[in-house]
C-alpha positions as CSV (number, residue, x, y, z in Angstrom):
1,M,-146.3,12.8,239.2
2,N,-148.3,16.0,239.6
3,E,-146.0,19.1,239.6
4,F,-148.8,21.5,240.3
5,K,-149.8,21.2,244.0
6,R,-150.6,24.9,244.6
7,I,-152.5,27.0,242.0
8,L,-153.0,30.8,242.2
9,V,-155.7,32.4,240.1
10,V,-155.2,36.1,239.5
11,S,-158.3,38.2,239.5
12,R,-157.5,41.5,237.8
13,M,-161.0,42.8,237.2
14,I,-163.6,41.0,239.2
15,Q,-166.3,41.5,236.6
16,S,-164.2,39.6,234.1
17,S,-162.8,36.9,236.4
18,G,-165.5,34.3,236.3
19,K,-164.0,32.4,233.5
20,V,-160.4,32.4,234.9
21,I,-161.7,31.3,238.3
22,H,-163.8,28.5,236.7
23,V,-160.6,27.3,234.9
24,G,-158.7,27.4,238.1
25,V,-161.4,25.4,240.0
26,S,-161.6,22.8,237.2
27,L,-157.8,22.3,237.0
28,A,-157.4,22.2,240.8
29,R,-160.1,19.6,241.0
30,K,-158.4,17.4,238.3
31,L,-154.9,17.8,239.8
32,Q,-156.1,17.6,243.4
33,A,-154.2,20.8,244.1
34,E,-154.7,23.6,246.6
35,L,-156.4,26.7,245.0
36,Y,-155.9,30.3,245.9
37,V,-157.6,33.3,244.3
38,I,-155.9,36.7,244.6
39,H,-157.3,40.1,243.8
40,S,-155.1,43.1,244.3
41,V,-156.7,46.5,244.8
42,Y,-154.5,49.4,243.6
43,N,-155.1,53.0,244.6
44,P,-153.6,55.2,241.9
45,F,-154.4,58.3,243.9
46,S,-152.0,57.3,246.6
47,L,-149.2,58.4,244.3
48,K,-147.4,61.6,245.3
49,G,-148.3,64.6,243.2
50,W,-152.1,64.1,243.2
51,S,-153.7,67.2,244.7
52,M,-157.3,66.1,245.3
53,G,-159.3,65.9,248.4
54,H,-157.7,63.1,250.5
55,L,-160.7,62.3,252.7
56,S,-163.1,61.8,249.8
57,L,-160.6,59.6,247.9
58,Q,-160.0,57.5,251.0
59,K,-163.7,56.9,251.4
60,D,-164.0,55.9,247.7
61,Y,-161.0,53.6,248.0
62,D,-162.4,52.0,251.2
63,K,-165.7,51.3,249.3
64,I,-163.8,49.8,246.3
65,L,-161.9,47.5,248.7
66,Q,-165.0,46.4,250.5
67,D,-166.8,45.8,247.2
68,A,-163.8,43.8,245.8
69,K,-163.9,41.5,248.9
70,R,-167.7,41.0,248.6
71,D,-167.6,40.4,244.8
72,L,-164.6,38.1,244.9
73,S,-166.3,36.0,247.7
74,A,-169.5,35.8,245.6
75,L,-167.5,34.6,242.5
76,V,-165.6,32.0,244.5
77,K,-168.7,30.7,246.3
78,A,-170.4,30.2,242.9
79,E,-167.5,28.0,241.8
80,M,-166.9,26.0,245.0
81,T,-167.6,22.4,244.9
82,K,-167.8,19.8,247.6
83,G,-164.3,19.0,248.8
84,L,-162.5,21.9,247.1
85,A,-161.4,24.6,249.5
86,I,-160.5,28.0,247.9
87,K,-158.4,30.5,249.8
88,E,-159.4,34.0,248.9
89,L,-156.8,36.8,249.1
90,V,-157.6,40.5,248.7
91,K,-154.3,42.4,248.8
92,E,-153.8,46.2,248.8
93,G,-150.8,47.6,246.9
94,E,-149.0,47.4,243.6
95,P,-150.5,44.3,242.0
96,T,-147.3,42.8,240.4
97,Q,-145.5,42.9,243.7
98,E,-148.5,41.6,245.7
99,I,-148.8,38.7,243.3
100,L,-145.1,37.9,243.4
101,N,-145.1,38.1,247.2
102,T,-148.0,35.7,247.4
103,I,-146.4,33.2,245.0
104,E,-143.3,33.2,247.2
105,Q,-145.2,33.0,250.5
106,E,-147.6,30.3,249.5
107,K,-145.1,28.4,247.4
108,I,-147.3,28.5,244.3
109,D,-146.5,26.2,241.4
110,L,-148.9,27.5,238.7
111,V,-150.4,30.9,238.1
112,I,-153.6,31.2,236.0
113,M,-154.6,34.6,234.7
114,L,-156.6,36.3,231.9
115,A,-154.7,37.2,228.7
116,H,-156.2,40.7,228.7
117,T,-156.0,43.3,225.9
118,E,-156.4,46.6,227.8
119,G,-154.4,49.5,226.5
120,R,-151.6,51.5,228.2
121,L,-154.0,53.9,229.9
122,E,-155.8,51.1,231.6
123,D,-152.4,49.6,232.6
124,F,-151.4,52.9,234.2
125,F,-154.6,53.5,236.2
126,F,-155.3,49.9,237.2
127,Q,-151.8,48.4,237.2
128,R,-153.0,45.4,235.2
129,S,-150.2,44.8,232.7
130,N,-149.2,41.1,232.4
131,D,-145.9,42.0,230.8
132,E,-144.0,42.9,233.9
133,L,-145.5,40.0,235.9
134,T,-144.7,37.3,233.3
135,R,-141.1,38.5,233.0
136,K,-140.6,38.2,236.8
137,M,-142.7,35.0,237.2
138,P,-140.8,32.3,239.2
139,C,-143.3,29.5,238.3
140,S,-145.4,28.3,235.4
141,I,-148.1,30.4,233.9
142,M,-151.4,29.6,232.2
143,L,-153.1,32.4,230.3
144,V,-156.9,32.1,229.7
145,K,-158.2,34.0,226.7
146,Q,-161.3,36.0,227.4
147,E,-163.7,35.9,224.4
148,A,-164.3,39.4,223.0
149,K,-167.9,40.6,223.3
150,P,-169.4,42.0,220.1
151,L,-170.3,45.7,220.1
152,E,-173.9,46.6,220.3
153,G,-175.6,47.3,217.0
154,R,-172.9,45.5,214.9
155,D,-173.3,42.3,212.9
């Protein structure tokens, strides 16, 4: 009996999400499960206390959101195979909450995401920490290890 009928792939940084989406597609195909891919766009400048030009930041944010939708669609289309539909979700807001809301709304059984190694500064600015999400996760989780890329000029 297959306990994973609905799989959600979490795209934290679209540039790094190809591998995790590929794993999600492969697993969904093998398990004949529904596949969802979510990318949450977080605007750190929406926090109170930032005193920068609002109109300029809003234009930048709108461009980031538009680019995220386009780039996620391109990644998903590259991974689609005949007979496997993928539901793309681009959400605006605090990523952990958006992911948890989607899990509940779509009745997700398995979440697949990158086991990332960003530092605390990246966690603050991009709200990408897996720690909070894994503690609150109401379903099973699969972490996909991203291979580290060697630094230029090093052996």
